[in-house]
C-alpha positions in Angstrom: -20.9 32.4 4.5 -18.8 30.5 1.9 -20.5 27.9 -0.2 -18.4 25.1 -1.8 -20.1 22.7 -4.2 -23.4 23.4 -2.6 -22.1 22.7 0.9 -21.4 25.1 3.7 -17.7 25.6 4.7 -17.1 26.0 8.4 -13.8 26.7 10.0 -13.5 24.6 13.1 -11.7 26.9 15.5 -13.8 25.6 18.4 -13.0 22.1 17.4 -9.3 22.6 18.2 -9.7 22.9 22.0 -7.7 19.7 22.5 -4.2 20.7 21.8 -4.4 21.9 18.2 -4.8 25.3 16.5 -6.9 26.0 13.4 -4.2 28.0 11.6 -4.9 26.8 8.1 -7.9 26.8 5.7 -7.3 23.0 5.6 -8.7 22.7 9.2 -12.2 22.7 8.0 -15.3 20.6 7.8 -17.4 20.6 4.6 -20.7 19.1 5.9 -23.3 17.8 3.5 -25.8 20.6 4.2 -26.3 23.7 6.4 -28.9 22.0 8.6 -26.6 19.6 10.3 -23.3 21.4 10.1 -23.5 22.8 13.6 -24.6 19.5 15.0 -21.8 17.7 13.3 -19.2 20.1 14.7 -20.6 19.9 18.2 -20.7 16.2 18.3 -17.0 15.9 17.2 -16.1 18.6 19.6 -17.8 16.7 22.5 -15.5 13.7 21.8 -12.2 15.4 21.4 -12.5 18.1 24.1 -12.9 15.6 27.0 -10.6 16.2 30.0 -8.4 13.2 29.1 -7.3 15.0 25.9 -6.2 18.2 27.6 -2.6 17.6 26.6 -3.2 15.4 23.5 -3.3 16.3 19.8 -6.0 15.2 17.4 -5.6 14.9 13.6 -8.1 13.7 11.0 -8.9 13.8 7.4 -11.8 12.4 5.3 -12.1 12.5 1.5 -14.7 11.6 -1.0 -13.0 8.5 -2.5 -14.6 9.0 -5.9 -13.7 12.7 -6.4 -10.8 13.3 -3.9 -12.7 16.2 -2.4 -11.6 16.9 1.2 -14.7 16.6 3.5 -13.0 16.9 6.8 -9.5 18.0 7.9 -8.0 18.8 11.2 -4.2 19.1 11.6 -4.1 17.2 8.3 -0.5 18.3 7.6 0.9 17.5 11.0 3.0 14.5 11.7 1.5 11.9 14.1 2.7 8.7 15.7 0.6 6.3 13.6 0.9 3.0 15.3 0.0 0.0 13.2 -1.8 2.0 10.6 1.7 2.0 9.2 1.0 -1.5 8.1 -1.4 -0.1 5.4 1.7 1.5 3.8 3.6 -1.8 4.1 0.9 -4.0 2.6 0.0 -1.5 -0.1 3.6 -1.5 -1.3 3.7 -5.3 -1.2 0.4 -5.6 -3.1 1.9 -3.2 -5.8 5.3 -5.0 -5.9 4.2 -8.6 -5.6 0.6 -8.5 -6.7 -2.4 -10.1 -4.8 -2.0 -13.4 -6.7 1.7 -13.9 -5.9 2.6 -17.2 -4.4 5.6 -18.1 -2.4 7.5 -21.2 -3.7 9.6 -23.0 -1.1 11.8 -25.7 -2.7 13.8 -28.6 -1.2 17.0 -29.6 -3.0 19.2 -32.7 -2.7 22.7 -31.5 -2.4 25.1 -34.4 -2.1 23.8 -36.4 0.9 22.1 -33.3 2.4 18.6 -31.9 2.0 18.3 -28.1 1.7 15.1 -26.2 2.3 15.4 -22.8 0.6 13.4 -20.2 2.5 11.2 -18.1 0.1 9.8 -15.7 2.7 6.6 -17.7 3.0 5.2 -16.4 6.3 2.9 -19.3 7.0 4.6 -22.3 5.5 1.2 -24.0 5.2 0.7 -23.6 8.9 -2.4 -21.3 8.8 -4.1 -23.1 6.0 -7.8 -23.0 6.6 -10.9 -24.1 4.7 -11.7 -22.9 1.2 -8.2 -21.7 0.3 -7.8 -19.2 3.2 -5.2 -18.5 5.9 -6.8 -18.8 9.3 -6.6 -16.2 12.0 -8.4 -15.4 15.2 -9.5 -12.0 16.5 -7.2 -12.6 19.5 -4.3 -14.0 17.5 -1.3 -15.7 19.2 1.0 -12.9 18.1 -0.5 -10.7 20.9 -0.5 -13.4 23.6 2.3 -11.8 25.5 0.7 -8.4 25.4 -2.7 -9.5 26.5 -1.9 -12.6 28.6 -3.9 -15.0 26.5 -5.0 -15.7 22.9 -7.1 -18.0 20.7 -5.3 -20.5 18.6 -6.2 -21.3 15.0 -7.2 -24.9 14.4 -4.8 -25.4 11.5 -1.8 -27.6 11.8 1.3 -25.4 12.1 3.5 -28.1 10.6 1.3 -28.8 7.5 3.7 -27.3 5.1 6.8 -29.1 6.4 4.8 -32.3 6.5 3.9 -31.8 2.8 7.5 -31.2 1.9 8.6 -34.3 3.8 6.0 -36.5 2.0 7.2 -35.2 -1.3 10.8 -36.0 -0.5 9.8 -39.5 0.4 7.7 -39.8 -2.7 10.8 -38.8 -4.7 12.4 -42.1 -3.5 14.7 -40.6 -0.9 15.0 -42.7 2.2 17.9 -41.1 4.0 20.0 -38.0 4.3 23.1 -37.0 6.3 21.7 -33.6 7.4 19.1 -31.0 6.8 20.0 -27.3 6.1 17.8 -24.3 5.9 18.9 -21.7 3.4 17.8 -18.4 4.9 19.8 -16.1 2.7 16.9 -14.5 0.9 17.8 -11.3 2.7 21.2 -11.5 4.2 20.8 -10.6 7.8 18.3 -11.6 10.5 17.5 -8.7 12.7 15.2 -7.8 15.6 12.2 -5.6 15.0 9.6 -5.3 17.8 9.5 -8.8 19.6 10.2 -10.9 16.5 13.3 -11.7 14.4 12.9 -10.6 10.8 13.7 -13.7 8.8 12.7 -15.4 5.5 12.0 -18.7 7.3 8.8 -18.6 9.5 7.1 -21.6 11.1 4.1 -21.1 13.3 4.9 -17.3 13.3 8.2 -18.4 15.0 6.3 -19.0 18.2 5.8 -21.9 20.5 2.3 -22.0 21.7 1.8 -23.3 25.3 -1.7 -24.2 26.5 -2.3 -24.4 30.3 -5.4 -26.1 31.6 -6.0 -25.9 35.4 -6.9 -28.9 37.5 -8.2 -29.0 41.0 -7.0 -26.4 43.5 -3.5 -27.3 44.7 -2.9 -29.8 41.9 -0.6 -29.4 38.9 -2.1 -27.8 35.9 -1.8 -29.6 32.5 0.5 -28.1 29.9 0.5 -28.9 26.2 2.4 -27.1 23.4 2.9 -26.8 19.7 4.6 -27.3 17.4 6.1 -30.4 18.9 9.8 -31.0 18.3 12.2 -33.6 19.5 14.7 -30.8 19.8 13.1 -29.2 22.9 11.0 -30.1 25.8 8.6 -28.2 28.1 8.9 -28.5 31.9 5.6 -27.8 33.7 5.7 -26.3 37.2 2.3 -24.6 37.0 0.1 -25.1 40.0 -3.7 -24.7 40.1 -4.7 -21.9 42.5 -7.9 -21.0 44.3 -11.0 -20.2 42.2 -11.1 -16.6 41.3 -7.4 -16.0 42.0 -5.4 -14.0 39.6 -3.4 -16.0 37.0 0.3 -15.6 37.2 2.2 -17.7 34.7 5.8 -17.1 33.6 7.2 -18.4 30.3 10.5 -17.4 28.7 10.1 -14.5 26.2 12.6 -16.2 24.0 13.6 -19.8 23.8 16.4 -21.7 22.2 16.3 -25.4 21.4 16.5 -27.1 24.8 14.0 -26.6 27.7 11.1 -24.3 28.1 10.1 -23.9 31.7 6.6 -22.8 32.5 5.9 -21.7 36.1 3.3 -20.0 38.1 -0.4 -20.5 39.0 -3.8 -20.5 37.3 -7.1 -20.3 39.0 -9.1 -23.6 39.3 -12.2 -22.1 37.6 -10.3 -20.7 34.6 -10.5 -22.0 31.1 -7.4 -22.9 29.1 -4.8 -20.2 28.9 -2.7 -19.9 25.7 0.7 -18.2 26.0 3.7 -18.1 23.6 7.5 -18.1 23.7 9.4 -16.5 20.8 11.8 -18.7 18.8 15.4 -17.6 19.3 17.0 -19.0 16.1 14.3 -19.4 13.4 16.5 -21.4 10.9 17.5 -23.9 13.6 13.9 -24.2 14.8 12.6 -24.9 11.2 15.4 -27.4 10.6 14.5 -29.4 13.7 10.9 -29.5 12.8 11.7 -30.5 9.2 13.9 -33.3 10.4 11.1 -34.6 12.6 8.7 -34.4 9.6 11.1 -36.2 7.4 11.6 -39.1 9.8 7.8 -39.3 10.3 7.5 -39.6 6.5 10.1 -42.5 6.4 13.2 -40.5 5.5 16.0 -41.1 8.0 18.3 -38.2 8.9 21.7 -39.1 10.5 22.3 -35.7 12.1 20.7 -34.9 15.5 17.5 -32.9 15.5 18.9 -30.2 17.8 21.9 -28.0 17.3 22.8 -25.3 14.9 21.7 -24.9 11.3 24.9 -25.9 9.3 24.6 -23.0 6.8 28.3 -23.1 6.1 27.8 -26.0 3.8 25.2 -24.2 1.6 26.1 -24.1 -2.2 26.3 -20.9 -4.1 23.6 -22.0 -6.5 21.2 -24.9 -7.0 20.9 -27.1 -10.1 18.1 -29.3 -11.1 18.0 -31.5 -8.0 14.8 -30.1 -6.7 12.9 -32.9 -4.8 10.0 -31.0 -3.3 8.2 -27.7 -3.4 5.6 -26.0 -1.2 3.4 -23.5 -3.1 1.6 -21.0 -0.9 -1.9 -19.5 -1.0 -2.1 -16.1 -2.8 -0.5 -13.2 -1.2 -3.9 -11.5 -0.7 -4.4 -14.1 2.2 -1.1 -12.9 3.8 -2.3 -9.3 3.5 -5.4 -10.3 5.5 -3.5 -11.8 8.4 -1.1 -8.9 8.4 -3.9 -6.2 8.7 -6.8 -8.0 10.3 -4.8 -9.1 13.4 -2.0 -6.5 13.1 0.8 -9.1 12.7 4.0 -7.3 13.4 6.3 -10.1 12.3 4.6 -10.4 8.9 4.7 -6.6 8.3 8.4 -6.4 9.1 9.3 -9.4 7.1 7.5 -8.0 4.1 10.2 -5.3 3.8 12.8 -8.0 3.2 10.5 -9.9 0.9 9.7 -6.9 -1.4 13.4 -6.0 -1.3 14.4 -9.5 -2.5 11.7 -9.4 -5.2 13.3 -6.2 -6.5 16.8 -7.7 -6.4 18.1 -6.4 -3.1 19.2 -8.5 -0.1 18.6 -6.4 3.0 15.5 -5.5 5.0 16.4 -1.8 4.9 16.2 -1.9 1.1 12.5 -2.7 1.5 12.0 0.8 3.0 13.7 2.3 -0.1 11.4 0.3 -2.3 8.4 1.5 -0.3 9.6 5.1 -0.4 10.0 5.0 -4.1 6.5 3.6 -4.5 5.0 6.3 -2.4 6.9 9.1 -4.2 5.8 7.6 -7.5 2.1 7.7 -6.5 2.3 11.3 -5.3 2.7 11.0 -1.5 4.9 13.9 -0.4 8.0 12.4 1.4 7.9 15.4 3.8 4.5 14.3 5.2 5.7 11.1 6.7 8.7 9.1 8.1 8.8 5.3 7.8 11.2 3.3 10.0 9.8 -0.2 9.8 6.9 -2.3 8.6 4.9 -2.7 11.7 4.4 0.9 13.0 6.7 1.4 16.1 6.7 4.7 17.8 9.6 5.8 15.6 7.3 6.3 12.6 5.5 9.5 11.8 2.6 9.8 9.3 0.3 12.8 8.7 -3.5 12.4 8.0 -2.7 13.9 4.6 -0.1 11.2 3.7 -2.4 8.5 5.0 -5.3 9.5 2.9 -3.1 10.3 -0.1 -2.1 6.6 0.0 -5.5 5.2 0.7 -7.2 7.3 -1.9 -4.6 6.3 -4.5 -5.1 2.6 -3.7 -8.8 2.9 -4.1 -8.3 3.6 -7.8 -6.1 0.6 -8.5 -6.7 -3.0 -9.3 -5.5 -4.0 -5.9 -8.1 -2.0 -4.0 -10.4 -5.0 -3.4 -7.7 -7.2 -1.8 -6.5 -4.2 0.3 -10.0 -3.3 1.4 -10.8 -7.0 2.1 -7.7 -7.3 4.3 -8.8 -4.4 6.7 -10.6 -5.1 10.0 -14.3 -4.5 9.7 -16.1 -2.7 12.6 -17.9 -5.2 14.8 -17.0 -8.1 12.5 -13.4 -9.2 12.6 -9.8 -8.5 13.4 -8.9 -5.7 15.8 -12.3 -4.1 15.3 -14.3 -7.2 16.1 -15.6 -6.2 19.5 -16.1 -2.5 18.8 -19.7 -2.5 17.6 -22.7 -4.8 17.3 -25.4 -5.5 14.7 -27.6 -2.4 14.3 -24.9 0.0 15.5 -24.0 2.8 13.1 -21.1 1.8 10.9 -21.3 -1.9 11.8 -20.0 -4.0 9.0 -19.3 -1.1 6.7 -16.3 0.8 8.3 -13.1 -1.0 7.2 -10.0 0.4 8.9 -6.6 -0.5 10.2 -6.2 0.2 13.9 -3.1 1.6 15.4 -2.2 1.6 19.2 1.0 2.2 21.0 1.2 2.5 24.8 3.6 2.3 27.7 3.4 2.5 31.5 5.1 4.3 34.3 6.2 3.2 37.8 2.9 4.4 39.3 0.9 2.1 37.1 -0.4 4.8 34.8 -0.7 4.3 31.1 0.7 6.7 28.5 -0.9 6.2 25.1 1.4 7.3 22.3 -1.4 6.9 19.8 -4.7 5.5 18.7 -5.5 5.7 15.1 -7.7 4.4 12.3 -7.0 4.4 8.5 -9.4 3.0 6.0 -12.6 3.3 4.0 -16.3 3.4 4.4 -19.5 4.1 2.5 -21.4 6.6 4.6 -25.1 6.4 5.5 -25.7 8.9 2.7 -23.9 6.8 0.2 -20.7 8.7 0.0 -17.5 6.6 -0.5 -15.0 8.0 2.0 -11.3 7.5 2.6 -10.4 8.6 6.2 -7.6 8.8 8.8 -8.0 9.6 12.5 -5.2 10.0 15.0 -5.0 11.1 18.6 -1.5 11.3 20.1 0.1 11.7 23.6 -2.7 10.9 26.1 -1.1 10.9 29.5 -2.3 9.8 32.9 -4.6 7.0 32.0 -5.4 5.0 35.1 -6.1 1.6 33.6 -6.7 -0.4 30.4 -10.4 0.6 30.8 -9.3 4.2 30.2 -7.4 3.0 27.1 -10.6 1.4 25.9 -12.3 4.7 26.4 -9.9 6.3 24.0 -10.4 3.5 21.5 -14.1 4.1 21.7 -13.7 7.8 21.2 -11.7 7.3 18.0 -14.3 4.8 16.8 -17.0 7.4 17.6 -15.4 10.0 15.4 -15.3 7.4 12.6 -19.0 6.7 13.2 -19.8 10.4 13.1 -18.1 10.6 9.7 -20.3 7.7 8.7 -23.5 9.4 9.9 -22.9 12.9 8.6 -20.8 13.0 5.5 
């Protein structure tokens, strides 16, 4: 029996029955005392050795945040598909590069007879502004509406920032302009990552929200949308179906600046359904919305609202003709939206933003900035592979790398904003519905979730990953940094089975809370 710092060291060979092998002394648990060591091992084993994990692989690591001591490790050096836990790496780098108090400044210049809005990378543009200096979000945010078939919209006006800029332009004495141009050259190319275009100009998360309200059976449903623009219209062909029938609404995945056609049925007894359509050309979308805002503020624009963004007329530099400026809330609020609701667009755009801050002009350069930061703080580059900001299935991260990063961040001045930005078990974000008051770990486990899945022709679900990365103070008062991953769960019959995996990963986190 080997005693380490007054605790019993147990090698978990039996714990590796679900596709892993305890081949290293690192695959160990250091429980807090001899009395509960066996119980701790048995309870974790009961979770990970279930039949659904017969072909899956588990990895986990927990460390004492104050000392760095490894309290739990299983396949800690192996590379896992991390899902959206990758966003912790993205946001940590952005907090280091920009700082939590950084504010985006989006100016408008008068250039000849044109007005030019220069995109700064502000991912909200005043559109999520909530009470008390916060950015609003919901636990079922509209960025996931297409994945889950519905969402909850924030109450904030998505056009608040553009309206503020337009009012400032009018207050500067400008009554007319020939055209409006959006300068989106902060990083030089707009590219696709996940379902969103990575771009320095973002209004309403570059989504058009469509709300469908059923009427009486057989009658047309009512459709509303936001943000409103004179550059596009919505055609409603949705019919109210029988009570209890399955909703089947179709909306374009991407839309340009003409007509959005909404078709299908919604059951008569259903509540409002919120769906989204992705904006096809963000600069043209923002331009049309800004023209509308200007005209509402009393500034006439001769050019039509629709059409292309005339970027060919942009100057090489701007002088002193600034006529308006939108100053954002602190970056710490953007970190919250990115992590709490797992906002893919924000995470990917952050790569371009940190690259621009460091003097580069491509999104890819943001990955170099991130890799340099990780190497500087001691994360071994061989223990991870980062391909984007959001956490697509191309990425690979080991529990060792994940806890290396998180443990380092816990000792920095930006730990508080990072920790505050993480979902809290049972309270908010992607962990909101996973525990209730009185449950172990409720309100004290803070962790970024990560989930990637796909389906086959038979309707089965393949789960590439479910993961958690974050912090907790355990029931015994130990500050813990932890990462948990399970990869490659095949043959799941339904989303209820996926929820079972989610619950199992949460259960492992709760066991860490209860025993360490």
